[in-house]
Structures are given as structure tokens and as C-alpha cells.
C-alpha positions as CSV (number, residue, x, y, z in Angstrom):
1,M,-17.5,29.3,9.1
2,D,-17.3,28.6,12.9
3,I,-18.0,24.9,13.3
4,N,-16.9,22.9,16.4
5,Y,-14.2,20.3,15.7
6,E,-16.3,17.8,17.6
7,L,-19.0,17.9,15.0
8,Y,-16.4,17.0,12.3
9,K,-15.1,14.3,14.5
10,V,-18.6,12.7,14.9
11,F,-19.1,13.1,11.1
12,Y,-15.8,11.3,10.5
13,H,-16.7,8.3,12.6
14,V,-20.1,7.9,11.1
15,A,-18.8,8.3,7.6
16,K,-16.1,5.6,8.2
17,S,-18.4,3.1,9.8
18,L,-21.6,4.1,8.1
19,S,-23.3,3.3,11.4
20,F,-24.6,5.8,14.0
21,S,-24.4,3.1,16.7
22,E,-20.7,2.1,15.9
23,A,-19.8,5.8,15.9
24,A,-21.4,6.2,19.3
25,E,-19.4,3.3,20.7
26,A,-16.2,4.6,19.3
27,L,-16.8,8.1,20.7
28,F,-18.3,6.9,24.0
29,I,-21.4,9.0,23.6
30,S,-25.1,8.1,23.0
31,Q,-26.5,7.3,19.6
32,S,-28.9,10.2,20.0
33,A,-26.0,12.6,20.6
34,V,-24.4,11.3,17.4
35,S,-27.6,11.9,15.5
36,Q,-28.0,15.4,16.9
37,S,-24.4,16.3,16.0
38,I,-24.9,15.2,12.4
39,K,-28.1,17.2,12.2
40,T,-26.4,20.3,13.6
41,L,-23.5,19.9,11.1
42,E,-25.8,19.5,8.2
43,K,-27.8,22.5,9.2
44,R,-24.7,24.7,9.6
45,L,-23.3,23.5,6.2
46,N,-26.7,23.7,4.6
47,Q,-25.9,20.3,2.9
48,P,-27.3,16.8,3.4
49,L,-24.3,14.5,4.4
50,F,-26.0,11.2,4.8
51,I,-28.9,9.2,3.3
52,R,-30.7,7.5,6.1
53,S,-32.9,4.5,5.9
54,T,-34.1,1.8,8.2
55,K,-31.5,-0.7,6.9
56,R,-28.4,1.4,6.2
57,V,-26.7,4.7,6.2
58,A,-24.9,6.0,3.1
59,L,-22.9,9.2,2.3
60,T,-24.4,11.7,-0.1
61,K,-22.1,13.2,-2.8
62,E,-21.6,16.2,-0.4
63,G,-20.7,13.8,2.4
64,E,-18.2,12.0,0.2
65,L,-16.6,15.3,-0.7
66,L,-16.4,16.4,3.0
67,L,-14.9,13.1,4.1
68,K,-12.2,13.5,1.5
69,H,-11.0,16.6,3.2
70,I,-11.9,15.7,6.8
71,E,-10.1,12.4,6.9
72,P,-6.5,13.7,6.4
73,A,-7.2,16.4,8.9
74,I,-8.4,14.0,11.6
75,N,-5.4,11.7,10.9
76,L,-3.0,14.7,11.2
77,I,-4.5,15.8,14.5
78,T,-4.5,12.3,15.9
79,R,-0.9,11.8,14.9
80,G,0.1,15.1,16.6
81,E,-1.8,14.2,19.8
82,N,0.0,10.9,19.9
83,Q,3.4,12.4,19.5
84,L,2.8,15.2,22.0
85,C,1.2,13.0,24.6
86,A,3.2,9.8,24.2
87,D,4.4,8.3,27.4
88,P,8.2,7.7,27.3
89,K,7.7,4.2,28.6
90,S,5.1,3.2,26.0
91,G,6.6,5.2,23.2
92,I,4.9,6.4,20.1
93,Q,3.9,4.7,16.9
94,L,5.7,4.3,13.5
95,R,3.2,3.6,10.7
96,I,4.7,1.9,7.7
97,G,3.0,1.0,4.4
98,A,4.4,-1.8,2.2
99,S,3.3,-4.8,0.2
100,D,3.5,-8.3,1.6
101,T,6.4,-9.1,-0.7
102,I,8.4,-6.1,0.3
103,C,7.7,-6.7,4.0
104,R,8.7,-10.3,3.9
105,Y,11.7,-10.2,1.6
106,Y,13.2,-6.8,2.3
107,L,11.9,-5.0,5.4
108,V,12.1,-7.7,8.1
109,P,15.8,-7.1,9.1
110,Y,15.2,-3.3,9.1
111,L,12.1,-3.7,11.3
112,N,14.1,-5.8,13.7
113,A,16.9,-3.3,13.9
114,F,14.4,-0.5,14.4
115,H,12.8,-2.4,17.3
116,L,16.1,-2.9,19.0
117,K,16.9,0.8,18.6
118,Y,13.4,2.0,19.7
119,P,11.8,-0.8,21.8
120,N,9.1,1.6,23.1
121,I,7.9,2.7,19.7
122,H,5.0,0.6,18.4
123,I,5.4,-0.5,14.8
124,K,2.2,-0.7,12.7
125,V,2.6,-2.1,9.2
126,S,-0.3,-1.7,6.7
127,N,-0.2,-4.0,3.7
128,G,-1.4,-3.1,0.3
129,T,-0.2,-2.9,-3.3
130,S,2.4,-0.2,-4.0
131,I,-0.3,2.0,-5.5
132,Q,-2.5,1.5,-2.4
133,C,0.4,2.3,-0.1
134,A,1.0,5.6,-2.0
135,K,-2.7,6.4,-1.5
136,M,-2.4,5.7,2.2
137,L,0.5,8.0,2.4
138,E,-1.4,10.7,0.6
139,R,-4.2,10.4,3.1
140,N,-1.7,10.5,6.0
141,E,-2.7,7.0,7.1
142,V,1.0,6.0,7.3
143,D,4.2,7.9,8.1
144,V,6.5,6.1,5.6
145,I,6.0,3.8,2.7
146,V,8.4,1.4,0.9
147,T,7.2,0.8,-2.6
148,N,8.1,-0.3,-6.1
149,S,9.1,2.4,-8.5
150,P,7.9,3.5,-11.1
151,N,4.6,4.0,-9.3
152,S,1.9,6.3,-10.8
153,A,0.5,7.1,-7.4
154,L,3.7,8.8,-6.1
155,N,3.5,12.6,-6.4
156,D,5.5,15.8,-6.0
157,L,4.3,16.3,-2.5
158,M,6.3,13.3,-1.4
159,D,10.0,13.0,-0.8
160,I,11.0,9.8,-2.7
161,I,14.2,8.1,-1.8
162,P,15.7,5.1,-3.7
163,V,16.8,2.3,-1.3
164,K,17.3,-0.8,-3.5
165,E,17.6,-1.7,-7.1
166,F,16.2,-5.0,-8.4
167,R,15.2,-6.8,-11.5
168,D,12.1,-8.8,-12.4
169,V,12.7,-12.2,-13.9
170,F,10.7,-15.0,-15.6
171,I,11.1,-18.3,-13.7
172,A,9.8,-21.8,-14.5
173,K,10.2,-25.4,-13.6
174,K,13.2,-26.8,-15.6
175,D,11.7,-30.1,-16.7
176,T,8.3,-28.6,-17.6
177,F,9.6,-25.6,-19.5
178,P,13.2,-26.3,-20.7
179,L,13.7,-22.8,-22.0
180,Y,16.6,-21.7,-19.8
181,D,19.4,-22.6,-22.2
182,R,18.8,-19.7,-24.6
183,P,17.3,-16.2,-24.6
184,I,13.7,-16.2,-25.9
185,S,11.5,-13.4,-27.3
186,F,8.4,-11.9,-25.7
187,Q,6.6,-13.2,-28.7
188,E,7.6,-16.8,-27.9
189,L,6.8,-16.3,-24.3
190,L,3.2,-15.7,-25.3
191,K,2.9,-19.4,-26.3
192,Y,3.2,-20.4,-22.7
193,P,1.0,-19.8,-19.6
194,I,2.2,-16.6,-17.9
195,L,1.7,-16.3,-14.1
196,M,1.8,-12.8,-12.7
197,L,0.4,-10.4,-10.2
198,E,-3.1,-8.9,-10.6
199,K,-3.7,-5.9,-12.7
200,R,-3.9,-3.3,-9.9
201,S,-0.2,-4.0,-9.0
202,T,2.7,-1.8,-10.3
203,T,4.5,-5.0,-11.3
204,S,1.6,-6.1,-13.5
205,M,1.4,-2.6,-15.1
206,Y,5.1,-2.7,-15.7
207,L,5.0,-6.1,-17.5
208,H,2.0,-5.2,-19.6
209,N,3.7,-2.0,-20.7
210,L,6.9,-3.9,-21.6
211,F,4.8,-6.1,-24.0
212,L,2.9,-3.2,-25.4
213,E,6.2,-1.5,-26.2
214,N,6.9,-4.5,-28.4
215,S,3.4,-4.3,-29.9
216,L,2.3,-7.4,-28.0
217,D,-0.9,-8.0,-26.0
218,L,-0.1,-10.0,-22.8
219,V,-3.0,-12.2,-21.6
220,P,-1.9,-14.0,-18.4
221,A,-3.1,-17.5,-17.6
222,I,-3.2,-16.8,-13.9
223,E,-3.3,-13.5,-11.9
224,L,-2.7,-13.5,-8.2
225,A,-2.1,-11.1,-5.3
226,S,0.9,-12.9,-3.9
227,N,4.4,-13.4,-5.4
228,D,4.9,-16.4,-3.0
229,L,1.9,-18.1,-4.6
230,L,3.3,-17.4,-8.1
231,I,6.6,-19.0,-7.1
232,D,4.7,-22.0,-5.7
233,L,2.7,-22.5,-8.8
234,A,5.8,-22.2,-11.0
235,R,7.5,-24.9,-8.8
236,I,4.7,-27.4,-9.7
237,G,4.9,-26.5,-13.4
238,L,1.7,-24.6,-13.9
239,G,3.4,-21.8,-15.9
240,I,6.1,-19.2,-16.2
241,A,6.0,-16.7,-13.3
242,F,7.1,-13.1,-13.4
243,V,8.5,-12.0,-10.0
244,P,11.1,-9.7,-8.5
245,D,14.5,-11.4,-8.1
246,F,14.8,-10.5,-4.4
247,C,11.9,-12.7,-3.4
248,I,13.5,-15.9,-4.8
249,R,15.5,-17.5,-2.0
250,D,15.7,-21.1,-3.2
251,M,15.7,-21.9,-6.9
252,G,15.6,-25.7,-6.5
253,E,14.0,-27.1,-9.7
254,L,13.3,-23.5,-10.9
255,A,15.4,-21.7,-13.6
256,I,15.5,-18.1,-14.7
257,I,14.3,-17.7,-18.4
258,K,16.4,-15.1,-20.2
259,T,14.7,-12.9,-22.7
260,E,15.9,-11.3,-25.9
261,Q,14.4,-8.0,-24.9
262,V,16.1,-6.3,-22.0
263,I,14.0,-6.0,-18.9
264,P,15.1,-2.8,-17.2
265,S,15.8,-2.7,-13.5
266,R,13.4,-1.1,-11.1
267,K,13.8,0.4,-7.6
268,L,12.4,0.1,-4.2
269,V,11.9,3.6,-2.8
270,A,11.0,5.0,0.6
271,A,8.6,8.0,0.6
272,Y,7.0,10.4,3.1
273,N,4.9,13.5,3.0
274,L,7.1,16.6,2.6
275,D,4.6,18.9,4.5
276,I,4.6,16.7,7.6
277,P,7.7,16.7,9.9
278,L,9.2,13.2,10.4
279,S,9.6,11.9,14.0
280,D,13.2,10.9,15.0
281,G,12.1,7.3,14.8
282,A,10.8,7.6,11.3
283,R,13.9,9.5,10.2
284,Y,16.1,6.7,11.7
285,F,14.1,4.1,9.9
286,I,14.5,5.8,6.5
287,D,18.2,6.4,7.1
288,S,18.7,2.7,7.9
289,L,17.2,1.7,4.5
290,T,19.6,4.0,2.6
291,N,22.6,2.9,4.6
């Protein structure tokens, strides 16, 4: 089927913004040209791609399916153009996906070293949960991700490289929860308010599975999107927080609560798409993590 790439490009911008006017602004063409391009594409595909009304634009099921395939292609083409046409003075871009916690407590020195090595390469960091980062990599929205493992969203199309081993720990304010002098069971932990990351995180899934393996149903008192907030709440005695050990810099009044059941270690891994060649900068960045 011979369809001009520009038609797909217009479709992509309308599908992402769900606005003909915003797509026109992004493409520097008129709104009528956008509308005509979409009509032409729908006619050639013999499928309705958008539901149009006076108040909003929405994708049809056919449009959603097409976007699923068009988006990675557009991202690949854009990335190739940027690498081929990059000005040596301004450099190219390295797109990294990682969670807030991994960025703050692990990646900062590596980002600094990369910037010193490649000052002309722009670093773009996209934050999300580890699962969201794996999805971003799958859609070619980032070049490299650094994520927790195990991670159900990582797949065989990615090269997955371990870069750091860590352990998750329960922490609590000493005088509020004086449980640090002896190992306690998961069963006993359930008597206290548990503070943990929200359900969509790999850490939350990991902890829930640990309790299920011991035939226990974990019902947290508080679920948040930030490990920093969990630590802050533990410091004021609101509960027992479950966090990675590498993000605890100052224990202060906090203590680690040992458990009778062994909490296995986990890994931070770097990953990239096997079918997309890495730039020299991206390769250097990954190598710096492993060294």
C-alpha cells in the first residue's frame, strides 16, 4: 500500500494531541491541511481513524491500533534524523528512563561523569516507575533505562545488564516501634502500619509476593509514589516503611527492622533495545554503570 509518510506523520500528531489545531501548530501547516490529510489517509486505508465532534476528537479502535504501530516508527525515524544531522557543536541527545529514586540515589554521579565526557550531548531523563520505563523503552521513547529487576515489563527483545545489587529493608522510628533488637516475622509485621510504594511499582509487587509466599495478605496503611516521602513518614513515626537500602543516607532516629524470613536481594539493571544500534554516547553511559 503506497501511502505518503507525511500522512502518517500528520496522523501521529493528531493522535497524540487529539487536536487538529495543535497538530497544525506542531507541523507548521494549516488546520485545513491537517483535516484533509486525515481524510486522505482514512480513504486510502478504508478505515475511520478518528471520532470527530464539536467538543473533542477521539481515536477509533482502528486509530488506536494504527497509533500502536506508527508511534515506534516515528520515534525511530526522528532518532535517526537527529543522529545523522546533529551539529557537532550542539551534539545529539541521550534519552534515559529511570524512576525518581534511581535517578536521585544512583544515577547522579554517572550523569555528571557523562556530561563531562560528552558536554555537547543533551541528556533527557524521563521519570516513571520501573514498569513504565520498560514500556517507554519498548516504544523507543528512550535509548537506555535503568530499572529494578525483577521487572515483568522487560522482555527478550532487550539486552538486560545488571549494574548494582541491593536489598530492600523495613525501617522505623526507634522510639515509636522498638522492634530492632530482634528478628520479627512477617505475621507480626502485619500488626503495624506498613508504608510502601503504590501498587503499580515493581517494589510493591515484590513485597506483596513475599507475603503471599508466606500465605499472608499484606494491606498497607499508606501507599505513595515516592521513597523519599516514605522515609520522611517513617521518621515521624507514622509507620514501618519498606524501601531500598541505597536510598537511606542518614539513619538518624531510624532503625532497620530485621525479619525472620529472608528478603532476597534485587538488582538494578540497564537495558536497551537489541534491534536498535546504540550511539557511542549511550554505549559509554552503560559501560560506566558496569565499571
